[in-house]
C-alpha positions as CSV (number, residue, x, y, z in Angstrom):
1,M,276.2,258.3,-32.5
2,N,273.2,260.5,-32.3
3,E,272.0,261.9,-35.5
4,V,269.5,264.7,-35.3
5,Q,267.2,264.8,-38.2
6,E,265.8,268.1,-39.1
7,Q,262.1,268.3,-39.9
8,K,261.4,270.1,-43.1
9,S,258.5,272.5,-43.1
10,N,255.6,271.8,-45.5
11,I,254.7,275.5,-45.7
12,G,255.9,275.7,-49.3
13,K,253.6,272.9,-50.3
14,V,250.7,274.4,-48.5
15,I,251.2,277.8,-50.1
16,G,251.6,276.2,-53.5
17,C,248.4,274.1,-53.2
18,G,246.5,277.2,-51.9
19,C,247.6,279.3,-54.9
20,A,246.7,276.5,-57.3
21,A,243.3,276.2,-55.7
22,I,242.7,279.9,-56.1
23,V,243.7,279.8,-59.8
24,I,241.4,276.8,-60.4
25,I,238.5,278.4,-58.7
26,G,239.0,281.6,-60.8
27,I,239.1,279.6,-64.0
28,C,236.0,277.7,-63.1
29,G,234.2,280.9,-62.2
30,A,235.2,282.6,-65.5
31,A,234.1,279.5,-67.5
32,A,230.7,279.4,-65.6
33,S,230.1,283.1,-66.3
34,F,231.0,282.7,-70.0
35,I,228.7,279.7,-70.4
36,G,225.9,281.5,-68.6
37,F,226.3,284.5,-70.8
38,S,226.3,282.4,-73.9
39,K,223.1,280.6,-72.8
40,L,221.4,283.9,-72.0
41,M,222.3,285.3,-75.4
42,K,221.1,282.2,-77.2
43,S,217.7,282.2,-75.4
44,N,216.7,285.7,-76.5
45,T,214.3,286.5,-79.4
46,P,216.7,288.4,-81.7
47,Y,219.1,285.5,-81.6
48,K,216.5,282.9,-82.4
49,D,214.9,285.1,-85.1
50,S,218.3,285.6,-86.7
51,I,219.3,281.9,-86.9
52,A,215.8,281.1,-88.3
53,A,216.0,283.9,-90.9
54,A,219.4,282.7,-92.1
55,Q,218.3,279.1,-92.3
56,N,215.1,280.1,-94.2
57,S,217.0,282.5,-96.6
58,L,217.5,281.0,-100.1
59,A,220.5,283.3,-100.6
60,A,222.1,282.3,-97.3
61,V,221.5,278.6,-98.0
62,A,223.0,279.0,-101.5
63,A,226.1,280.7,-100.1
64,L,226.7,278.5,-97.0
65,G,224.8,275.3,-97.8
66,E,222.5,273.3,-95.6
67,P,222.4,273.0,-92.6
68,I,223.4,276.4,-91.4
69,E,224.6,276.1,-87.9
70,P,225.3,278.8,-85.3
71,G,228.8,279.2,-83.7
72,F,229.5,278.6,-80.1
73,S,228.8,282.0,-78.6
74,P,227.4,285.3,-80.0
75,K,229.4,288.5,-79.5
76,G,227.8,291.7,-78.5
77,N,225.0,292.8,-76.1
78,I,221.3,292.9,-75.5
79,S,219.6,295.1,-73.1
80,L,216.0,294.8,-71.8
81,N,214.4,297.2,-69.4
82,N,210.7,297.6,-68.6
83,G,209.7,296.1,-72.0
84,E,212.1,298.3,-74.0
85,G,215.3,296.9,-75.4
86,T,218.3,297.3,-77.7
87,V,220.3,294.6,-79.4
88,D,223.7,294.8,-81.1
89,F,225.5,291.6,-81.7
90,Q,227.0,289.2,-84.2
91,I,226.5,285.5,-84.6
92,G,229.1,283.3,-86.3
93,V,227.4,280.7,-88.6
94,S,228.7,278.0,-90.9
95,G,227.5,275.5,-93.4
96,P,229.1,272.9,-95.7
97,K,230.0,275.6,-98.3
98,G,231.4,278.3,-96.0
99,T,231.2,280.5,-93.0
100,G,229.9,284.0,-92.2
101,K,228.5,286.3,-89.5
102,I,225.0,287.5,-88.9
103,F,225.0,291.1,-87.8
104,V,222.0,292.2,-85.7
105,K,221.2,295.7,-84.5
106,G,217.8,296.9,-83.4
107,N,215.4,297.9,-80.7
108,K,212.1,297.0,-79.1
109,E,209.6,299.6,-78.0
110,S,207.7,299.3,-74.8
111,G,204.4,297.5,-75.3
112,S,205.5,296.0,-78.6
113,S,205.9,292.2,-78.9
114,S,208.4,292.4,-81.8
115,W,211.9,293.7,-82.4
116,N,212.7,296.3,-85.1
117,Y,216.0,295.5,-86.8
118,E,218.0,298.4,-88.3
119,T,220.8,295.9,-89.3
120,W,219.9,292.3,-90.0
121,E,222.2,290.7,-92.5
122,L,224.6,287.9,-93.2
123,K,228.1,288.6,-94.4
124,V,229.6,285.5,-95.9
125,D,233.4,285.3,-95.6
126,G,235.0,286.0,-98.9
127,Q,232.0,287.8,-100.4
128,E,231.7,291.6,-100.6
129,E,227.9,291.9,-100.6
130,A,225.9,291.3,-97.5
131,I,222.7,289.1,-97.7
132,P,219.8,290.9,-96.1
133,L,217.7,288.8,-93.7
134,E,213.9,289.0,-93.5
């Protein structure tokens, strides 16, 4: 009795593994881009100024408690070109007493070392009035 065994093709497994690899590479690339963007935003002067202003504001500390900590990633944009720039973003912050968002909108003139903020305030969740930052 001769039995002929059919060999099964592994093409399905190869295609499945290839598709999974493409998806994993895409997810890793997106995560790397997000982390890089977050680090870039957190390294700029308006971000650092805003966190420091909230932490040094008596009204912000009274509303959120100490320490005031920034959230994971700011949302918005910052643009710098030949010494000029614009910024428009928000930073989630939290403290032992609550949470809120710092809203930052401003510009930087060419040749100037400082930013001018049109909007620079903390809005605490559950409160109507914004806290101006200085």
